N, C-alpha and C positions, 0 to 999 in steps of 0.2 A: 857397854860395859869398858869397851876397849879403843873408844875415842880418845884422840891424843890430847884433848883438852883437860880430861879427868886428871891427868897425873902433872899437869904444869902449874906450878904456883904464880905464874905471872900471865898466864892467858887467860884463863877463867875467872876465878875468883883471886883476890889479893892476898898471897901467904897461904892459901888453902888448897889441898888436893881433895877431890870429890871421890868417895869412896863407898858413897852407898849405892845399893841396887836401885834401878830404875823401878818405878812403881809397877804392880802387874797390870796387864793389859786385862780388862774383864768387858765380858759380852754384855749388850744390853739385858738380859735375863739376870745374870749376877750383879749387875748393878740395881736393878729391880728389886730383887731378894734383900739388896742391903736399905734401900730408899723405902721401900711399900709399907713401912711402921712410921715414918716420919710424917709429921702434920704438913698439910697442903700449904703452900703461899698463903692461901685466902684464911687459915685458920689461925688461931693464937698458939704459939709455941710455947713450949716449958721453959725456962730460963737455962736450963742446962741438960743437953742430952747426953744420954749413955755413951760412951765411945769417942765423944767430940774430941779434935786434936791428936787423938792417938791412934784410933782405927780408922776414922773419915773425917771431914771438914765439910758435912753437908748441916745444915740447920731446917731446911725444909725443903717438900717436895714439889717440884715446878709443874704447872699445870699441864705443860706438853706430855707429862706421862698419862694423862687421860686420853691422849690420843691413840688409835687401836695400833698403828704402825711405828710407835715411838722405839719399843722395846727393840724392833728389828733395823731402826734406822743406823745405818754404819757410821754417818756424820752428824751425829748429836750436837756438837759442839763447833759447828762449822764458822767461819769467821769470815765478816762481809770484807772483802779487800777494798772496795770503793769508801766504805767509812773509814778503813784503818790510813788509807792514801789522805784522804782528806783531813781527818784529825792529825797526821803525822804533818801534812803541810801545812796546818794552822798554826801548830805548837812550834815548827821550825821556823815558819815567817814571823810569828809574834817574838821569838826569841831573839832572832836577827834584827829586827826593826824596832827591839826594844819597846812594844806596847806596853803601856802602863797598865798594870793587873792582869796581863795575859801572858808575860814572858815566863817561861819555865827557868830561866836561869836567876835563882834566887841564893840567898845564903843557906837555906837548907839543902838545897840540890848542890851546891860546893861542898858542903859537909859531907855528904854521902859519897862523893866523888873522891876525898880524901880517903874515905873507908873501903872504897870498892877497888878504886884506879891509883897505880903506881906514877902517873903522868905527873908531876909536882905542877907544872905549870898552870894545870887545870884547878888545882886546889883554892880552897878560898884564902886570898891575900889579907892579912891585916896590915894597914895603913898606920 
């Protein structure tokens, strides 16, 4: 709550101050209580789940919850650094080399930059 970026209009989000509290830290057992009634990934789910978007953003229950240790696992959402580095390199390389169909620098991305960033030289330029 006391991070310096939360109060800066220019450093985090353009013209916005973040005032919402961080989400609560839940234990594995607390998460299990919330998702135990959700359909499994292999099952058909109803079109609208009660509380979706307000209380939670879950739509289905992962098959990993069937593992006996999953509720007690401290890093359920661990990120694979090797794959993140590879994907980052691929996107950066394809953008710098302007590989047709694989670059991430496109008009839609430049329009997003205008919304989130104050550096006008990065905005989409109309000729």
